C-alpha positions in Angstrom: 10.7 64.2 42.9 12.7 66.8 40.9 15.0 68.9 43.1 15.5 72.6 42.6 18.9 73.9 43.5 19.2 77.1 45.5 20.8 78.8 42.5 17.8 77.8 40.3 15.3 79.0 43.0 17.0 82.4 43.2 17.7 82.9 39.5 17.1 86.6 39.0 17.2 86.2 35.2 14.2 83.9 35.2 10.8 85.2 33.9 7.2 84.3 34.7 6.4 82.1 37.6 10.1 81.2 38.2 10.8 84.9 38.7 7.9 85.3 41.1 9.2 82.3 43.1 12.7 83.7 43.3 11.5 87.2 44.2 9.2 85.9 47.0 11.9 83.7 48.4 14.1 86.7 48.7 11.3 88.6 50.5 10.6 85.7 52.9 14.3 85.5 53.7 14.3 89.1 54.8 14.0 88.2 58.5 17.0 86.0 58.4 18.9 88.8 56.6 18.1 91.2 59.4 19.1 88.7 62.1 22.3 87.9 60.2 23.2 91.6 60.3 22.2 91.7 64.0 24.6 88.9 64.8 27.4 90.7 62.8 26.9 93.9 64.8 26.3 92.2 68.2 29.5 90.2 67.9 31.4 93.4 66.9 32.8 91.8 63.8 33.2 95.1 62.0 35.2 96.4 65.0 37.4 93.3 64.9 38.1 94.0 61.2 38.7 97.7 61.6 42.5 97.3 61.4 42.4 95.0 58.3 41.3 91.7 57.0 41.3 88.7 59.4 40.3 85.0 59.4 37.2 83.8 61.2 39.5 82.0 63.6 41.2 85.3 64.5 37.8 87.0 65.0 36.5 84.1 67.0 39.5 84.2 69.3 39.0 88.0 69.9 35.3 87.7 70.4 35.2 84.4 72.3 32.8 82.9 69.8 32.7 79.5 68.1 35.1 79.4 65.2 33.0 77.4 62.8 29.9 79.4 63.5 31.8 82.6 63.2 33.1 81.5 59.8 29.6 80.7 58.6 28.3 84.1 59.8 31.1 86.0 58.1 30.5 84.0 54.9 26.8 85.0 55.0 27.8 88.6 55.7 30.0 88.6 52.6 27.1 87.4 50.5 25.2 90.5 51.7 28.0 92.8 50.8 28.8 93.7 54.4 32.1 91.9 54.4 34.5 91.2 51.5 36.3 87.9 51.1 40.0 88.6 50.6 41.1 84.9 49.9 42.7 82.3 52.1 39.8 82.5 54.5 40.4 86.2 55.3 37.5 88.7 55.4 37.6 92.5 55.3 35.1 95.4 55.6 33.1 96.9 52.8 31.6 100.4 52.9 28.4 98.9 54.3 30.3 97.0 56.9 32.1 100.1 58.1 28.7 101.6 58.9 28.2 98.8 61.6 31.4 99.8 63.5 30.9 101.3 66.9 33.1 104.3 66.3 32.4 105.1 62.6 30.9 108.5 61.8 27.4 107.9 60.5 27.3 104.4 62.1 24.0 102.6 62.0 25.0 99.9 64.5 22.6 100.9 67.3 19.7 101.4 64.9 20.2 97.8 63.7 20.5 96.4 67.2 17.2 98.1 68.2 15.3 97.1 65.0 16.4 93.4 65.4 16.5 93.4 69.2 14.1 91.9 71.7 11.4 94.6 72.0 10.9 95.5 68.4 11.3 91.9 67.1 8.9 90.4 69.6 6.3 93.1 68.8 6.7 92.7 65.0 5.9 89.0 65.4 2.4 90.1 66.5 1.8 92.2 63.3 -1.1 89.9 62.1 -3.0 90.5 65.3 -2.1 94.3 65.2 -3.8 94.4 61.8 -6.8 92.4 63.1 -7.2 94.8 66.1 -6.0 98.0 64.4 -3.5 98.8 67.1 -0.1 97.8 68.4 0.2 94.5 70.3 3.4 95.6 72.1 1.6 95.4 75.5 0.9 91.7 74.9 4.5 91.2 73.7 6.3 93.2 76.4 3.8 93.8 79.2 3.7 97.6 78.4 3.7 100.0 75.5 7.1 100.6 74.0 7.8 103.9 75.7 6.7 102.7 79.2 8.7 99.5 78.6 11.9 101.6 77.9 11.2 103.8 80.9 11.5 100.8 83.3 14.7 100.7 85.3 15.4 97.1 84.4 15.3 98.1 80.7 17.8 100.9 81.0 20.3 99.3 78.7 17.7 99.0 76.0 16.6 102.6 76.5 20.1 103.8 76.1 20.5 101.8 72.9 17.2 103.2 71.7 18.4 106.7 72.3 21.7 106.0 70.5 19.7 104.6 67.6 17.6 107.7 67.4 20.9 109.7 67.4 22.2 107.6 64.5 19.0 108.2 62.6 19.4 111.9 63.3 22.8 111.9 61.8 21.3 110.6 58.5 18.8 113.5 58.2 20.0 116.3 60.5 22.6 117.7 58.2 20.1 118.2 55.4 17.4 119.6 57.7 19.8 122.0 59.4 21.0 123.3 56.0 17.5 123.7 54.7 15.6 125.3 57.6 15.7 129.1 57.9 16.1 130.7 61.3 15.5 134.4 60.5 13.5 135.9 63.4 14.1 132.8 65.6 15.8 133.1 69.0 14.5 130.0 70.8 14.2 126.4 69.5 12.7 123.4 71.2 13.4 119.8 70.1 10.1 118.1 71.1 10.8 114.4 72.0 14.4 115.0 71.0 16.0 112.3 73.1 19.8 113.0 73.1 19.2 116.4 71.3 21.3 115.7 68.2 19.0 117.8 66.0 18.7 120.9 68.1 22.4 120.8 69.1 23.4 120.7 65.4 21.2 123.7 64.7 22.7 125.6 67.7 26.2 124.8 66.4 25.2 126.2 63.0 23.5 129.3 64.3 25.4 130.8 67.3 22.6 133.3 68.1 20.1 130.6 69.0 19.1 129.2 72.3 17.6 125.7 72.4 16.5 122.8 74.4 15.0 119.3 74.4 11.7 118.3 75.9 11.5 114.6 76.6 10.7 112.0 79.4 12.9 112.1 82.5 14.9 109.0 81.5 15.8 110.5 78.2 16.9 114.1 78.9 20.0 113.2 81.0 21.6 112.0 77.7 20.7 115.3 76.1 22.4 117.3 78.8 25.5 115.2 78.5 25.6 115.6 74.8 25.3 119.4 75.1 28.3 119.4 77.5 30.3 117.2 75.1 29.7 119.7 72.3 30.4 122.7 74.5 26.9 124.1 74.1 25.7 123.9 77.7 25.4 127.7 78.1 22.8 127.9 75.3 21.0 124.6 76.0 18.4 123.4 78.5 17.1 119.8 79.0 13.5 119.8 80.1 11.9 116.7 81.6 8.2 116.7 80.7 5.4 115.2 78.8 4.4 116.7 75.4 0.9 115.4 75.8 0.5 117.7 78.8 2.4 120.9 78.1 5.1 122.2 75.8 7.3 125.2 76.7 7.2 128.3 74.6 9.6 128.6 71.6 9.8 130.4 68.3 10.6 127.2 66.4 9.7 123.6 67.3 11.5 120.6 65.9 9.5 117.4 65.7 11.7 114.8 64.1 10.2 111.3 63.7 7.8 112.1 66.6 4.4 112.2 64.9 4.8 108.7 63.3 4.9 107.2 66.7 1.3 108.2 67.5 -2.3 107.9 66.2 -4.1 110.9 64.9 -5.7 111.9 68.2 -2.4 112.0 70.0 -0.7 113.8 67.2 -3.4 116.5 67.4 -2.6 116.9 71.1 1.2 117.2 70.4 0.7 119.7 67.6 -2.0 121.6 69.5 0.2 122.0 72.6 3.0 123.4 70.4 0.5 125.8 68.8 -0.8 126.9 72.1 2.7 127.6 73.4 3.9 129.7 70.5 2.9 133.1 69.0 1.0 133.6 65.7 3.6 133.2 63.1 5.6 130.8 65.2 7.1 127.9 63.3 7.6 124.2 63.4 9.7 121.8 61.4 8.3 118.3 61.1 10.7 115.6 59.8 9.1 112.4 58.7 8.9 109.9 55.9 6.1 110.7 53.6 4.1 107.9 51.9 4.3 108.2 48.1 2.4 106.7 45.2 0.7 103.4 46.0 2.3 100.4 44.3 5.8 101.9 44.0 8.7 100.7 46.2 8.4 102.8 49.3 10.4 102.7 52.5 7.6 104.6 54.2 5.1 101.8 53.8 7.4 99.3 55.4 8.1 101.7 58.2 4.3 102.0 58.6 4.1 98.3 59.3 6.7 98.7 62.0 4.8 101.6 63.5 1.6 99.6 63.6 3.3 96.7 65.3 5.6 98.5 67.7 4.2 101.9 68.6 0.7 102.0 67.3 1.8 105.0 65.2 1.2 105.8 61.5 3.3 106.8 58.5 1.3 109.3 56.5 0.9 110.8 53.0 0.9 114.6 52.5 -2.9 114.9 52.6 -3.0 113.1 55.9 -0.3 115.3 57.4 -2.2 118.4 56.1 -5.4 117.3 57.8 -3.5 117.1 61.2 -1.8 120.4 60.7 -5.0 122.3 59.8 -6.9 120.8 62.7 -4.3 121.9 65.2 -3.8 125.5 64.0 -0.8 125.1 61.6 -0.3 125.7 57.9 2.2 123.8 55.9 4.7 125.8 53.8 7.9 124.6 52.3 8.4 120.9 51.9 11.7 119.4 50.9 13.8 116.2 51.1 16.4 116.2 53.9 18.1 112.9 53.2 17.8 109.3 54.2 14.3 109.1 52.7 12.9 111.8 55.0 11.2 115.1 54.3 11.1 118.4 56.1 7.6 119.9 56.4 7.8 123.5 57.5 4.7 124.8 59.4 3.5 128.3 60.4 1.1 129.0 63.3 -2.1 130.5 62.1 
């Protein structure tokens, strides 16, 4: 039998069948890549390297981990461009690695820990059955749908991590969305399903004349109230515990950031319809979502769509699919623009 070395198998300069093999091996290894990054973040390796390069032995001593295994993990992380090898067994942080620190502006650590953590990972493992059934299998994986699972007291730590991850994701898109959306004629803003309220609080900070709030489930809104206090915006902010499938408070402008992709069409129509019923004609909404592009082109939205199918039962949509929802629920889409991080802002007007 002729052996193929790893370098031969992964040769990116190869053509024909060899190139296909190398490319597919890279794709198959994607799960190991995510879990390698998961281990780097969970063991706080970027935090241990924040002050400068260290050896695996020094990191293992600080973290209380096995020295040899820590070295192997750091070596793998260096091959991914998350760590740099400085020579003499010492590793440092790259720009990517800094984004996995706990205290780094723009950190994506919590988002990684959620995506590679128990609830999401176990649900993603049932993706084949989700495709067969046409719906999420999270109830089989976790004993409840993802939001009921996070609302359980015994899963409070995961719920806090999920809220932090959504906050990190907000940081990636909020700046662009706040800069783009107009607030002329707007006095009240409601962040629907806004978790810790990063989006609406950033808008309040940018527009001192606005009042705003967050509508979310009871276990989520306490974090929004704390965040408003931390930013000194309590006097213009309200945290409303409620269910957007039942009722939405009145507002001039609704923010729906990465909310609709969590739900099927019927429930999206309920959310959008409740917002439309609560606002006046000419009232507005800003939907922030990924938008599926041309079929066959590399597209983050299609990969996210698989995660939605497996974990939440939701859907990533193209513009025609969004427009069908908007029209059926009493909204008309106006300006549409990129806001960063692969997300788009879809401005709506109540008709």
